[in-house]
N, C-alpha and C positions, 0 to 999 in steps of 0.2 A: 458769519453765515456760511454754511457749507454749500459749495457750488452744486447745482443740480446734476451736473455731469459726474460728480463724485458720489452724490447721494444714491443714484440709481444702482451702480454696482455694489456700493456698500450695503444698501438695504437688502439686495439679493443675497449677498454673502452672509449677512446676519441671519436672514430667514433660513438659509440652508444650514447654518451652524446650529441654530436653535432646533431644527428638525433632527439633525444628526445627534445632538445631545439628548433630545427627548427619547430617541430610539436607539441608544447605544447598543450595539449588537455584534455578533460574529459577522465576518465577511470574508469568505474564501476566495473572492474574485479580485483580480488585480486592477480591473477597469470595468466600466459600465458603458457600453457602446450601443447607441440607438439608431435604427433606420426606420423610415416609414413616412407617414403622411401627417395631416393636421391633427390626428388623434394623439400624436406623440411630439409634435413640433414644440420645442422649448422656447421659441422666440426668435425665429429666423428673420421675420419681417419687422420693419419699423412700425412701432405703435403710434400712429398719427393722432390718436385720441387720448393718449396717456402722457405721462411725464417724459420730458425730452430724453432721448437716449434709451428708452425702454423698448422691449420687443413684444410683439403681438403673440398671444397664445389663444387658442381656439376654445376658450371657456369664459366664465364670467369674471368680472373684476372683483377685487377683494372686498369692496363695500366700505362704508355703509350706503354710499350713493349708487355705486355700480355703473354709473353713466360715463360715456366718453367725455373727456375734458374735466373729469372730477379730480384728476391728480392721483388716481388710484391705479395700481399695477394690476395685471391679470393674475389670478390665482395660479398656483403651481399645478402643473398637470401630473398625470400618473407617473411618468418617467422621472420627473424631478422628485416627487414624493418617495418613490421607490429607491432612487439613487441616494437621496438623503438618508433614508432609513438604513441603507447599506454602508453609510459612512462616507460617501463621496461628496465633495464640496460643490458649491454653486457653480464655480468655474468648470468643474469636470462635467456637470450635467447640463451645461449651457449648450446653445446651438453651435454647431461646427462650421456654419456658413453664414453667420450674421454679419451684415455690413455695419450694423450699429456697433457691435462689439469691436470690430476691426477699426472703425473710426475712433473709438475711445481708447485704442491701444490695449484692449483686453485680450487675453488668450482665447483661441477657439476652444470650445468644449468638445464633447464626444457624442453629441446628439446631431445626427445627420438627417433627421426627419424634417420634411418641408411640407407645409400646407399645400394641398393640391396635387401632390405627387401620385402618379399611377404606379402600378407594379413595375413597368419597364423603367420608369425614372428612378425608382428605389434601387433597382439593380445597377443603374448607371452611377448612382451616388456611391456605390460600393466599388465598382470596377473602373469607372471613367471620371466623370466630372460631376460636381454639384452646382447646378445653375438655378438661381432663385429669382432672377430678374433684377435683384439689387446687387448681387455678387456672384461671381463664378470662381470656383477653385477646384483643385484636384480632389477626386473622391478619396474614400477611406483607404483602400488598398494602395493606390499610387502614392498617397501621403505617408504610408507606413511600410515602405519597402516591399510591397506586394505580399506581405505576410500578416495574418490575423493573430492577435495575441491569444495563445491557447488557454491562458488562465483568466481571460476576461469573460464577462457575462454579456451576451449580445441579445438585443431586444428588437423585435420587428412587428410593425403593424402595416397593413396594406390591403388593397383591394376595393375599398369603398369608392375611390375616385374613378376606378374603371367602370363602376356602375353609374355614378353620378354624371360622368362625362360621356355617357352613351356608348361605351366600349363593350358593355355586356348586355346583350339583349336576347341571348339564347343560352341553352345549357352548354353547348360546345364552347361558347365564348367565356362562360363562367369557369369551365375547366381550364381554358387557356390562361385566364387571369390567375387562377390558383397555381398553375404550373410555373408562371413567371415569378410569383412570390417564392415558390420552392427553389427556383433557380438562384435567388439571392441567398437562401439558406445553404444550398449546396456549394455555392461559391465561397462562402465564409468557411464552411467545413473543409473544403478542399485546400484552403490556404492556412489552416491550422486551428480554426475555432472548434471548441469542444462543448460549450454550453450556450444554447441558443433558445431564447424564449420567444414564442410566436403566438400572436393573437389569432383566434378564429374570428371570422368576420361577424359583427353583430347583424341581426336580422334587419336589413335595411327596410323591409316592408313594415317594420314596427317603429320606424322613426317618424317624427312629425312631418318630414318631407314627403313621405309616401303614404303613411297610414290614413285609411279612409278613402283613398283614391282608387280608381279602377285598376291601377297598377299594383296594388298592395299584394294580392295573392301571388301573382307571377313573380314579383320582385322577391318575395319571401322564398319562393321555390328556387329562384336563381341563387339567392344567398345560401340556401341549404346545399345546393349543388356545389357551389364554390367551396364550402367547408368540407363536404364529403370528399372532394378531390384533394383538397389541401391535407386533410388528415391522412388519407391513403398514401399520398406521395411523401409526406414527412416521415412515414414509417421506414422508408428506404434510405434515409439520410444517416450516414454513419457518424452521428454525433448525439449528444444528450439534448434532444429537442424537447423543451418543456412547453406543452400547449396550454394556452389560457382559453378556457371554454367560456368566452365572454357572452355568447348567446344564452347559455344556461344561467349564468350569473344574473344577467339583466332580467330574464324571465322570472327568476326568484324574487328580484326586487319589485317587479310589477305585481307579482302574485301576493307578496307579503311586505308591503312598504313599511309597515311599522317596525319590522325587524331591523331595518336599515335607517331608521329615523326619518323616513320620507313621509310626505303627506298621505294620509289614508283616505281622504275625501276628495281627491283630485284625479283627473285623468292624466296620468303620467306619460302616456304614449302620444296623445294627440296635442298636448300643450307643451310650451317651453318657457324659459325664463325671459329671454331677451325680446321675443317677438320677431326675431330675424328669420324670415322665411317660414314662419309657423305661427300658430295661434298663441299669443301670450297668455300665460295663466292668470286668471282674473284675481286670484287671491295672493299668489306669491310672485307674480311677474314683476319685471323691473320697474314698471310704471304704476304698480298697484300701491295701495296704502301700506302694505306690509311686505315689501320685497324680500325674498329669502330664497336664494338658489340652493341652499342645503336641503330644501324640501322637495326639490324636483330633480329628475334625472337629466333632462335635456336643457342645455343652455340655448340652443337654437334648433334649426331643423334637423341636424345630424350629430352635433357635438355634445359631450356630457358637461354638466355643471361641475363645480368643485366637489359636490357630493359624489357624483359619478366617477370623477377622477380619483378621489380618495378610495372609493370602493374597489376600483380596479387595482390600485397600488397595493392595498391591503391583501387583496386576493393573490396577486403575484407573490407578495412577500410570504404569505402563508405556505405556498408550495416550496419556496426556497428554504424556509426555516424548518420544514417538517423533518428532514434527516438530521438536523442539528439536535433535535430532541429524541427522535426514535432510535438513533444509534446508541442512546444511553440505556436502552432496555437490556442488552447483554451485560453492561456494566453493573446494573442493578443485581443481576444474577451472580456476577463475579464478586460483588460486595457481600452478598449473602454467603457464598462459598467461603470467602475469607473470614467472615464473622464466625462461621461454624468451625473452621480450622483453628481460629484464635481461641475459641472457647475450649476446644480439646487440648490445645497446647498449654493453656493456662492450667488446666487440670493436671496435665502430665508434669508441668514444672512444679506444682505444689506437691506432687507425689514423688518427685525425684529423690532418690536415696531413701524413700519411705514407702515402699510398696507394701501391700497386704501380705499376709503369710502365704507360703506355698500351699496350693490347693484351696485357697480362699477366693471369694468374690468381693469386689468392691463396686457398689452401685453408686451412681451419681445422678443427681437431678439439679438442673441449673436453669436460671432464667435471666434475661437481660435485655438490653436495647442497644441499637447502633444508629449512627448518624453518618450520612455521606454528604460531602460538600464538593460540587464540581464548579470550578471557575470557568467562565466562558473561554472558548478557544476561537481560532479563526474560522472553524467549521463546526462548532458545537456550542450549545447553549449552556448558560449557567443553570445549576440545579441544586436543590437541597432535598435530602431524603431522611426520613426517620423510620425505624423499624423496631420490632419486638420479637423475642424468640423464647422458645422453651426447648430444652434438651434433656434427654434421659439416656442412660446407658449403663454399661458396666464392664469391668475387666476381670479376667481370671488369671491367676498366677500359675504358670505351668511348672516352673522350677526356679532355681536360684537366679537364673539369668533372663528368663523370658516371661512375658505376660501378653495376653491377647484380649481384644475387647470389641464391643459393638456400641455404637451411639446413633441416636436418631434425633432429629431436630425439626421443629416447626417454626418457620420464619414468616413474618408479615412485614412488608415494606411499602412505603408510599413515597413517591418522588414528585416534587413540583419543579417544573422546568420551563424556561423561556419567559418572555416578557409578560405573558398572560397567565402564568402559573398553571400550565397544563398539569394534569394529575394522572400519574401512572402508578398502578397498584400491582403488587406481586405477592402471591402466596407460594412459598417454596417448602418442599418436604425433602429433607436431607437425611441420608444414611451413610454411616462410615464403619468400615471394618479396619482394625488397626492391630499392629504387633509392635512390641517394644523390647529392646535389649538393654541390659544393664549388668555389666560384669567388670569388676575391678574399677578402673577409671574410665573405661569406654562405655558409651551409651549410644543408642540410636532408636529411631522410630520410623515406621512406614505405615501410611494410611491410604486406603482406597475409599473414595467418596462418590456417591451417585445421588442425583437429586431430580425431582419433578418440579417444573416451573409452571405456575398457573397465573398468567396475567389476566385477572378476571375483570379489570376495569381500567381501560386505557382511554383517557379523555384528552385529546389534543385541543387546546384552546388558543384562540388568536383574535385579534381585532379585525372586524369587517365593517367598515363604515363607522358609525358612531357607537355601535354596539359590539359585543363579543359573541363569537360563535364557537361552538364546540363540536367536534366529530368524535364518535365513540366506537370502540371495538374491543375485542379480547382475543387472546391467543395463548398458546402453550409453548413449552420447550423442555429442555433437560440440561443437566450439567453433569460432567464426569471429571474426576480429578484423581491424581496420584501425587503424593508428597512424601518426602523423606528427609531425615536429618541424621548427621553423625557428629558426635562431639567427644571431647576428652576432658575429664574433670582434673583440675590442677590442685584441688584441696590436698592437704598433707595426708589425710586418712579419711576413711569412710565415716568415722564417728565425729569428724570435725564439725563445729557449729556453723561453719560457712562452707559453701561450695561455689566454685567458679569454673566455667567451662566455655572455651571457644567452640564453635561448630560451623559446619557448612550445611546448606540446605538446597534442595531441588524441588521445584513444583511445576506440575503441568495441570492445566484446567481447560476443559473444552465446554463451551456454552453454545447451544443451538436454540434460537428463537424462531418459531414457525412464522411464516408469512401470514398476513391477515388483511382483510378488507374492513374499512370503516363502514358503518351502517349507512345504507341509502346510496343514492346516485346523484346527489346535488353537486354543484360546481366545485366545492371544496373537499369532497370526500375522496379519500385516497386508498389505494391498495399497496401494501409494502411486501417486498420479497422476503424470503428467509434470510436470517442473519446468523452468521457463524463467527464466534470469537474464541480464538485459542490463546492461552497464556502459557508461556514457558519462562520460568524464572530460576535464576541461581542466586544464592545469597550466602553471606558470611555474617556471623554474629557472635554474641557472647551472652550467656545466661548465668544467673547466680541466685543464691538464696542464703538467708542467714537466720539461724535459730535464736530468737530473742529470749524465749523461755521454753520450758519443757512442752508447753501447749501451743505456743505462737511462733510463727515464722513469717518472714517477708521474702518475696521472690521478685525477680525481674529479668527481663530479656531485651536486648537491643539487636537489631539485624538490619543490614542493608541488602536490598534485593535489586537485581538487574533484570528487566523485562526484555526478552528477545523477540517477542511478537508485538512490536509497537507500531505497525503500519496503521495509517489512518483508515478508519472504517468507511466503506462505501455502502450506499443503500439504493436499490433499484425500486422505482415507484411508477405508478400510473394513476391517472384520474379514473375513478369508477365510471365516469361518463365516457371515457375514452380508453377502454381496456387494452387496446393494441398499441398505444403510443407510450412506450416505456422509456424511462430515462433514469440515469444513475447520477447521484450527487454525493458530495463528500460529507462525512460526519465526524464523529468523535475520534480523537487520536489518543490511544492509551499512553500511560506514563512509561518512561524508560527506566527511571530510577525511583525506588521507594525506600523510605526508612520506616522501620517498624519498632514500636516500643510497647512492652507489656509490663505492668507493675501490679503486684497483688499481695494479699495477706491471707494466711490460713491459720485457723484456730481450732484446736481439738476440744470439743465439748465433752467427749468421753473417750475412752481408749479406741472405740470403733466408729465414732461419729465426729466428723469434722465439718467446719463451716469455712467457706472460701469466698473472697471477693477480689475482683480484678478490674483493671482498666487497661485498654489497649488503644493505640493510635497508629495509623499508617498515613504517610504524608509525602507529597512531593510539591513542586511549585504551584500546581493548579488543582490538586486533589487532596482531600483529607477524609479519612474514615476513622471514626472513633466508636468505641463500644465499652459498655460496662456489663459485668456479669456477677451474679450472686448464686452460689451453689452449695450443695451439701453432698457429702459422701459417707457411705455406710459400709463397713466391712462385715461379712458374714460367711 
């Protein structure tokens, strides 16, 4: 039989591992550090009504009994759910000051939140000591050489206990409490922190503790004042402060409970699950015939149930994950540009040493499809995209050595990204002017491309509670590019049935995606800044062709390209509901090295009419783009 002292940490580890596996995802953060009060406490205090050695959390137990003494643990709170989804272990998201864990010989976690803490105590847990009544230890900064990890994600809740302990009874005191919470944020920023997530205070007037009492209206006013001051002061912190608009999120749940899997026929504001300090819900409360905390927001007079905790964790994750998907928009455009260039180069390769006569035109019509596959990175989501294209154009031969031409293409592309398969659609209209040189053994080409980008349907999807939510928007952009190649044919003579040529290439592409706002002003709707993506590539390769019969030839090309603009993309964001609180997060990192392969066959149906088919692929360790094209050319 497993000892209970071993079972408790083992169960916690297994639960966190299961959570991490279920939500395997990017994670650009080196650590996840939490400060705050009972809303974020991961189990600092001994759970006297639970399994020996377990910690108390301020939410419901896991069920099915939900009662103290049932042997059930407390459900995970939002910080543990969020940390697990980011890939952090149960030990990492555990309490940093738990006497229980210390007595079991378990390591301290990175959650410094303690139930009952006011804003002044939260600051002290950062700069001084963490005192819980069961254990006292040095705070976060003294325990870490007085430096904050610049690559960690910090998470703060606070302010509620200033109200509940009678420290906020006026607008001035509400401002002072908010300023003290900002002091914690500024202290972390001043010692190196760059990414700090901060709760706005829930409307305490809408909690079961206050709702319906004579204090409700004034308490709601004080809560609003606290948040107004908090939002204003956070704008002056020189860090990426990510605000969580919890009041708006909860109001959405109260207004449309069915969307979040909550009870639609119950008073979610005035009742709670446990009956602790509030009216127990008659239908879903702990002592009812059908206890179910997932149908209610409040576990007790002020704290969320597991449903509320999950809702908050999903909300926070949706903000962190947004740039992992949205920074792929410029890559969609780059992929369209590359598909357009590959189609032209395939045509040129089929035409190599076989141009139309001097003074003649050669018209081309081609259609095809392309597929992009992005593996996830530490700051970018995995994604798969499919697209279709139609190209028309023509070339005119000026003399023995030169020909010029124009081509236009219509491209449609759809990309599905992230855990919830967000859908991003792009219509692109490409135009290229080109010139080619071919004299003796030397050859070269130069192409100028411009394109209009129309992102006509951008639907970011994510989990929010038991259901999925989507935020929609649209935007525009453009692409400009110049590319050139120079090669030397090593075939013994121009009439040889085979040709083989090494070459060098240079490519520059500029993509601009205009900023846009998702529709509406709900808690999860975001506004994204402009995105700019430049690509500068040099390459070396070899191309060849072989004349099988008088009508049929095969051709191919292989090249290796080096990307010199491979810095990770950053994206500046703000919530639509908080337009002045902007923050910048990391996104997609372009590939440094790409290998490109093109294979094809061309067959003359008549002297002036030819059919061509080709396949091309570009690939590196975490990116693959493939395309197929079928085209015809006609001389006249």
